[in-house]
C-alpha positions as CSV (number, residue, x, y, z in Angstrom):
1,M,-61.1,-22.3,5.1
2,A,-58.3,-19.9,6.0
3,E,-54.9,-20.6,4.5
4,P,-52.2,-21.7,6.9
5,R,-49.8,-18.9,7.9
6,R,-46.5,-19.1,6.1
7,A,-43.3,-19.0,8.0
8,T,-41.6,-15.6,8.0
9,E,-39.0,-15.4,5.2
10,L,-35.7,-14.4,6.6
11,P,-33.3,-12.3,4.5
12,A,-30.2,-14.0,3.3
13,A,-27.2,-13.3,5.5
14,Q,-25.3,-10.2,4.3
15,F,-21.5,-10.0,4.6
16,P,-18.9,-7.7,3.0
17,A,-17.3,-9.4,-0.1
18,Q,-15.2,-6.5,-1.3
19,E,-12.7,-4.0,0.1
20,L,-12.1,-0.6,-1.5
21,S,-9.0,1.2,-0.4
22,A,-7.5,4.6,-1.3
23,G,-4.6,6.6,0.0
24,A,-2.1,9.4,-0.5
25,D,1.6,9.7,0.5
26,I,3.6,12.9,0.5
27,T,7.3,13.7,1.3
28,A,9.5,16.7,0.9
29,H,10.1,15.9,-2.8
30,S,7.3,13.5,-3.9
31,W,3.7,12.7,-3.7
32,A,1.5,9.8,-4.8
33,A,-2.2,8.8,-4.8
34,Y,-3.3,5.2,-5.2
35,T,-6.3,2.9,-4.9
36,S,-7.2,-0.8,-5.0
37,L,-10.2,-3.1,-5.0
38,T,-10.0,-6.6,-3.4
39,A,-12.8,-9.1,-3.9
40,S,-13.5,-12.5,-2.4
41,F,-15.2,-15.2,-4.4
42,A,-18.7,-14.9,-2.9
43,S,-17.5,-15.2,0.7
44,D,-16.8,-12.9,3.6
45,I,-13.8,-10.8,2.8
46,R,-12.7,-11.2,6.4
47,D,-12.7,-15.0,6.3
48,N,-10.2,-17.5,4.8
49,G,-10.4,-17.9,1.1
50,W,-9.2,-16.8,-2.3
51,R,-8.9,-13.1,-3.2
52,F,-8.6,-11.0,-6.4
53,R,-7.1,-7.5,-6.3
54,M,-6.5,-4.8,-8.9
55,G,-5.0,-1.4,-8.1
56,G,-3.0,1.5,-9.4
57,G,-1.9,5.0,-8.8
58,Y,0.0,8.1,-10.0
59,G,2.7,10.2,-8.5
60,R,5.3,13.0,-9.0
61,Y,8.8,13.4,-7.7
62,S,11.9,15.6,-8.1
63,Y,15.6,15.1,-7.6
64,S,19.0,16.5,-8.6
65,S,21.9,14.7,-10.2
66,R,25.5,15.8,-11.0
67,Q,26.5,14.9,-14.5
68,W,29.4,15.6,-16.8
69,N,28.4,17.9,-19.7
70,G,31.7,17.6,-21.5
71,V,33.3,20.6,-19.7
72,A,32.5,20.2,-16.0
73,A,30.2,18.3,-13.6
74,V,27.0,20.3,-13.2
75,T,24.0,19.7,-10.9
76,T,20.8,19.3,-12.9
77,P,17.3,19.3,-11.3
78,Y,14.7,16.8,-12.6
79,D,11.0,16.4,-12.3
80,G,9.5,13.0,-12.8
81,T,6.1,11.2,-13.0
82,I,5.2,7.6,-12.2
83,T,2.1,5.6,-13.2
84,F,1.6,2.1,-11.9
85,A,-0.9,-0.7,-11.9
86,D,-1.2,-4.3,-10.9
87,V,-3.6,-7.3,-11.1
88,L,-3.1,-9.9,-8.4
89,A,-4.6,-13.2,-7.1
90,G,-4.1,-14.5,-3.7
91,Y,-5.2,-16.3,-0.6
92,Q,-6.1,-15.2,3.0
93,H,-5.6,-17.5,6.0
94,R,-6.5,-16.7,9.6
95,S,-5.3,-19.0,12.3
96,G,-5.9,-17.8,15.9
97,P,-4.3,-14.3,16.3
98,L,-2.4,-14.5,13.0
99,T,-3.7,-13.4,9.6
100,V,-1.6,-14.0,6.5
101,K,-2.4,-12.8,2.9
102,V,-0.3,-13.8,-0.1
103,F,-0.7,-12.3,-3.5
104,A,1.0,-12.8,-6.9
105,G,0.3,-11.5,-10.4
106,A,1.3,-8.9,-13.0
107,A,2.4,-5.3,-12.7
108,A,3.1,-2.4,-15.0
109,Q,5.0,0.8,-14.4
110,N,5.7,3.9,-16.5
111,Q,8.1,6.7,-15.5
112,S,9.1,9.9,-17.3
113,V,11.6,12.6,-16.3
114,T,12.0,16.2,-17.5
115,P,14.6,17.0,-18.8
116,F,15.4,13.5,-20.0
117,D,17.9,11.8,-17.7
118,I,20.2,9.6,-19.8
119,E,21.5,7.9,-16.7
120,S,18.1,6.8,-15.3
121,P,17.5,3.0,-15.6
122,V,13.7,3.3,-14.8
123,L,12.3,5.4,-17.6
124,G,9.5,4.3,-20.0
125,W,7.0,1.4,-19.7
126,N,8.1,-1.7,-17.8
127,W,6.0,-4.9,-17.4
128,G,6.5,-7.9,-15.2
129,A,5.5,-9.9,-12.1
130,K,4.6,-8.8,-8.6
131,G,4.3,-10.6,-5.2
132,A,3.0,-9.3,-1.9
133,L,2.9,-10.7,1.6
134,E,0.6,-9.0,4.3
135,T,0.5,-10.2,7.9
136,W,-1.3,-9.2,11.0
137,L,-0.7,-10.6,14.5
138,D,-2.8,-9.8,17.6
139,I,-0.6,-9.5,20.6
140,G,-2.9,-10.1,23.6
141,D,-6.1,-8.1,23.7
142,R,-4.8,-4.6,23.1
143,A,-1.7,-4.8,20.9
144,Y,-0.9,-5.9,17.3
145,L,2.0,-6.2,14.9
146,Q,1.5,-5.6,11.1
147,I,4.2,-6.4,8.5
148,D,3.6,-5.8,4.7
149,I,6.2,-6.4,2.0
150,A,6.0,-6.3,-1.8
151,Y,8.3,-6.8,-4.8
152,A,7.8,-6.2,-8.5
153,T,10.1,-7.0,-11.3
154,P,9.4,-3.8,-13.2
155,N,12.4,-1.6,-12.2
156,D,13.1,-4.0,-9.2
157,S,10.5,-2.1,-7.2
158,Y,10.1,-3.0,-3.6
159,S,8.3,-1.7,-0.4
160,G,8.0,-2.8,3.2
161,R,6.2,-1.5,6.3
162,L,6.1,-2.5,9.9
163,R,3.6,-1.2,12.4
164,L,3.4,-1.9,16.1
165,G,0.1,-0.6,17.5
166,H,-1.8,-0.4,20.8
167,T,-5.5,0.0,21.3
168,V,-6.3,3.1,23.3
169,M,-10.1,3.1,22.9
170,P,-12.5,0.4,21.5
171,M,-12.1,1.7,17.9
172,L,-8.9,3.8,18.2
173,S,-5.3,2.6,18.2
174,A,-1.9,4.3,17.8
175,G,1.7,3.2,17.5
176,L,5.0,3.3,15.8
177,E,5.9,2.5,12.2
178,A,8.9,2.1,9.9
179,G,9.2,1.5,6.2
180,V,11.4,1.2,3.2
181,A,10.7,1.7,-0.6
182,G,12.7,2.0,-3.8
183,D,13.6,0.7,-7.2
184,A,16.7,0.3,-9.4
185,A,17.3,4.1,-9.2
186,Y,16.1,5.0,-5.7
187,D,16.1,3.8,-2.1
188,A,14.3,5.5,0.8
189,G,13.4,4.8,4.4
190,R,11.1,6.3,7.1
191,I,10.2,6.1,10.7
192,G,7.2,7.7,12.4
193,A,3.9,7.2,14.3
194,F,0.4,6.5,13.2
195,V,-3.2,6.7,14.4
196,R,-5.8,4.2,13.2
197,Y,-9.6,4.3,13.6
198,E,-11.6,1.1,12.8
199,T,-15.3,0.3,12.5
200,G,-17.2,-2.7,11.2
201,L,-17.3,-1.1,7.7
202,G,-13.6,-0.4,7.4
203,E,-10.8,1.8,8.8
204,M,-8.8,5.0,8.4
205,S,-5.3,5.7,9.4
206,F,-2.9,8.7,9.4
207,S,0.9,8.5,9.8
208,A,3.7,11.0,9.9
209,G,7.4,11.1,10.7
210,A,10.9,11.5,9.3
211,A,12.0,10.3,5.9
212,G,15.3,10.1,4.0
213,D,16.8,8.6,0.9
214,R,20.2,7.6,-0.5
215,S,20.6,11.0,-2.1
216,E,20.7,12.4,1.4
217,I,17.4,14.2,0.9
218,S,15.6,14.3,4.2
219,G,12.4,15.7,5.6
220,V,9.0,14.7,6.9
221,Y,6.4,12.5,5.4
222,G,2.6,12.1,5.8
223,T,0.3,9.2,4.7
224,L,-3.5,9.0,4.7
225,N,-5.2,5.6,4.0
226,A,-8.9,4.6,4.0
227,L,-10.5,1.2,3.5
228,Y,-14.2,0.5,3.1
229,R,-15.8,-3.0,3.1
230,F,-19.1,-3.7,1.3
């Protein structure tokens, strides 16, 4: 007697549960490279739920400062390095056209300057807390608004970025952006334009524009970011 046919076994549904991102930022007097990994707790990374993120990066910068050497005020050039890392937990909530991500956790930062800058308040290792808010709002079928802000107690570090984009092709969008960043010793701002390409597996964006800081150092900036879901 022939055995009854078994029902075809269907593979378990597959969905991306992690996001790996990497990027680089360059200005007239600095550059930085960074990466992060965000993971959900066995759920689709695009759906509502808890998240875990760890990331870090490295950069170099230069600046000049006028200091009194006991005889006269002289301008001294400095070259600095920065290493940073954070470990964060958070939650993502999507409601209609709005997506909100909230993260909080620990952060560490190390800066060094050559020659040693006795007036710098940010040198050496600093540890503390960090919080981040990331929002995305779809405006109709073809436009969106993105606002990301973050603050960390090590050196009172902060950053913020606003993007207003418009879809020009099914997977391609472009728009304007503005941003600020700084710490206890530095404040900077920028304004420019960006191009973003998105697929089901992730996205890539490039932006460029004008940048300046409180030391009146101005010039251009460029940023490249990539994200992969798996």
